[in-house]
Structures are given as C-alpha cells and as structure tokens.
C-alpha positions as CSV (number, residue, x, y, z in Angstrom):
1,M,-99.1,42.7,-40.3
2,T,-95.8,44.1,-41.7
3,K,-92.4,43.0,-40.7
4,K,-92.0,46.3,-38.9
5,D,-95.0,45.6,-36.6
6,S,-94.0,42.0,-35.9
7,P,-94.3,40.8,-32.3
8,K,-90.6,39.9,-32.2
9,R,-89.7,43.5,-33.1
10,A,-92.0,44.7,-30.4
11,R,-90.4,42.4,-27.8
12,G,-87.0,43.6,-28.8
13,D,-88.0,47.2,-28.6
14,F,-89.6,46.6,-25.2
15,R,-86.4,44.9,-23.9
16,K,-84.2,47.8,-25.1
17,Y,-86.7,50.3,-23.5
18,M,-86.6,48.4,-20.2
19,R,-82.8,48.1,-20.3
20,A,-82.6,51.9,-20.8
21,L,-84.9,52.4,-17.8
22,S,-83.1,50.0,-15.5
23,P,-81.1,51.5,-12.7
24,T,-77.4,51.8,-13.3
25,S,-74.6,52.1,-10.8
26,A,-73.1,55.5,-10.1
27,F,-69.7,53.9,-10.5
28,D,-70.5,53.3,-14.2
29,H,-70.3,57.0,-14.9
30,P,-67.1,57.9,-16.9
31,N,-65.9,60.5,-14.4
32,A,-66.4,58.2,-11.3
33,E,-62.8,57.1,-11.3
34,A,-61.5,60.6,-11.6
35,W,-63.7,61.8,-8.7
36,R,-62.6,58.8,-6.6
37,T,-58.9,59.6,-7.2
38,A,-59.5,63.3,-6.4
39,G,-61.2,62.2,-3.1
40,R,-58.3,60.0,-2.1
41,A,-55.8,62.8,-3.0
42,T,-57.8,65.3,-0.8
43,L,-57.8,62.8,2.1
44,L,-54.1,62.2,1.8
45,A,-53.4,65.9,1.7
46,A,-55.5,66.5,4.8
47,L,-53.7,63.6,6.6
48,G,-50.4,65.2,5.7
49,V,-51.4,68.6,7.0
50,L,-52.8,67.0,10.2
51,A,-49.6,65.1,10.8
52,L,-47.5,68.3,10.4
53,Q,-49.8,70.2,12.7
54,Y,-49.5,67.4,15.4
55,Y,-45.7,67.5,15.0
56,F,-45.4,71.2,15.4
57,L,-47.8,71.4,18.3
58,H,-45.8,68.6,20.0
59,V,-42.5,70.4,19.5
60,Y,-44.1,73.7,20.7
61,V,-45.3,72.0,23.9
62,Q,-41.9,70.5,24.5
63,I,-40.2,73.9,24.1
64,L,-42.6,75.5,26.5
65,S,-42.0,72.7,29.1
66,L,-38.2,73.3,29.2
67,P,-37.0,74.7,32.5
68,A,-35.9,78.3,32.6
69,V,-32.2,78.8,32.1
70,T,-30.5,81.8,33.7
71,V,-27.5,82.8,31.7
72,F,-26.4,86.0,33.4
73,T,-26.8,86.4,37.1
C-alpha cells in the first residue's frame, strides 16, 4: 500500500467529497446581497409610487366634492 492509497487519505478525500455535496444556503451566493438590496429598492420605489397615487387621488376627490361656485349670475 502506497502513501497515496492510505486509508487516511481516502477518509480525507471522502470528507472533501461529502462537504462538496452538502447543501449550501442560497444566501452564501456572492450575488445574494446585491439581489436583496435590489429587492428592497424595488419595494421602496413601489411604496413611494403608491403613496403619491393615494395623495393625488385624495386631492382629486376633495376637489370634486367642493360645492359649485357661481361667479356671474
């Protein structure tokens, strides 16, 4: 048995193989933080658009509910 075929080496190779096969978290991916930041930015932009839409709709309803004013009779 040579040093290359020793049981210790086989165990070490098996451990490296099993570590490579073990499941990893999706958050370990290098681009995960960038995608998370992009998602937050998108949600904040959508929240801003919705707030402006609510404001303009509210103002529009207030204008429509004003009583009619007759200027010249």
